[in-house]
Each structure stands twice: as structure tokens, then as C-alpha cells.
VEXSE-740948 format. One record per residue (C-alpha): x, y, z; residue number from 1. Coordinates in pm, 1 decimal, padded with zeros to 6 digits, always signed. Each point is the difference from the previous one (the first is absolute). Layout:
<east X north Y up Z nr NUM>
...
END
This chain:
<east +03876.5 north +10823.8 up +12681.8 nr 1>
<east +00284.7 north -00146.0 up +00197.1 nr 2>
<east +00349.9 north -00114.4 up -00078.2 nr 3>
<east +00245.8 north -00221.6 up +00179.6 nr 4>
<east +00376.5 north +00015.7 up -00046.6 nr 5>
<east +00184.9 north -00330.9 up +00004.6 nr 6>
<east +00346.7 north +00073.1 up +00145.4 nr 7>
<east +00128.8 north -00337.3 up -00122.7 nr 8>
<east -00061.9 north +00092.4 up -00362.7 nr 9>
<east +00306.6 north +00112.8 up -00197.0 nr 10>
<east +00035.1 north +00354.5 up -00129.9 nr 11>
<east -00073.8 north +00039.8 up -00370.4 nr 12>
<east +00296.4 north +00020.6 up -00236.0 nr 13>
<east +00054.0 north +00293.6 up -00231.0 nr 14>
<east +00102.5 north +00360.6 up -00004.9 nr 15>
<east -00174.3 north +00259.5 up +00208.1 nr 16>
<east -00213.4 north +00223.0 up -00222.9 nr 17>
<east +00081.5 north +00324.0 up +00186.1 nr 18>
<east +00374.4 north -00049.4 up -00044.1 nr 19>
<east -00042.8 north -00005.0 up -00377.8 nr 20>
<east -00295.4 north +00229.6 up -00061.1 nr 21>
<east +00103.8 north +00296.2 up +00215.6 nr 22>
<east +00323.7 north +00074.7 up -00194.2 nr 23>
<east -00194.3 north -00036.5 up -00326.6 nr 24>
<east -00255.5 north +00251.2 up +00133.4 nr 25>
<east +00272.3 north +00249.4 up +00098.0 nr 26>
<east +00178.6 north -00029.3 up -00335.5 nr 27>
<east -00331.4 north +00042.5 up -00180.2 nr 28>
<east -00086.8 north +00312.2 up +00197.8 nr 29>
<east +00340.0 north +00152.8 up -00078.4 nr 30>
<east -00037.4 north -00090.4 up -00366.4 nr 31>
<east -00330.6 north +00186.7 up -00008.2 nr 32>
<east +00114.8 north +00296.1 up +00209.5 nr 33>
<east +00281.6 north +00100.0 up -00236.9 nr 34>
<east -00206.2 north +00050.8 up -00318.6 nr 35>
<east -00291.5 north +00156.9 up +00187.7 nr 36>
<east +00237.6 north +00251.3 up +00162.6 nr 37>
<east +00165.7 north +00072.4 up -00335.3 nr 38>
<east -00336.2 north +00073.3 up -00164.0 nr 39>
<east -00109.8 north +00224.1 up +00286.6 nr 40>
<east +00325.6 north +00197.8 up -00006.1 nr 41>
<east +00012.9 north +00041.7 up -00379.8 nr 42>
<east -00040.2 north +00360.7 up -00115.8 nr 43>
<east -00319.0 north +00108.8 up -00168.9 nr 44>
<east +00026.8 north +00022.3 up -00379.8 nr 45>
<east -00030.4 north +00383.4 up +00002.8 nr 46>
<east +00260.7 north +00050.0 up +00276.7 nr 47>
<east +00358.4 north +00077.9 up -00107.3 nr 48>
<east +00270.7 north -00235.7 up +00119.8 nr 49>
<east +00206.7 north +00121.6 up +00293.9 nr 50>
<east +00327.5 north +00159.5 up -00100.1 nr 51>
<east -00096.0 north +00040.5 up -00364.6 nr 52>
<east -00063.4 north +00351.9 up -00118.8 nr 53>
<east -00126.7 north +00087.1 up -00343.6 nr 54>
<east +00137.5 north +00323.5 up -00141.2 nr 55>
<east -00258.3 north +00222.8 up -00164.3 nr 56>
<east +00025.8 north +00007.3 up -00377.6 nr 57>
END
């Protein structure tokens, strides 16, 4: 396979894909990181909450 570049041909019009898709990728990763971190840091159901003490009855 071979290819030849014609320098006289005009550049294609349109937006560069990387300039649009990279910020979308970063925002998507941050949007996923927040809930995943919240779930991982949530206390177990049998653990008492910090700073809350239950007085014996």
C-alpha cells in the first residue's frame, strides 16, 4: 500500500475532533469519579457514624 500527499489540495474544513472530544472525556471521567469515590467511602451499614454516640438504655 502506498499513499501520495498532494500539497496543492486544500485542508478539509471542520472542527478538530481532539479539541472537542478531550474535554468531554475529562468531564466524563470526573463525573464518574465523584459517585464511585462516594460509594467507596460510605460507611458499612453496621458501622456507627462518626461523632454519634448512642447512650446505653
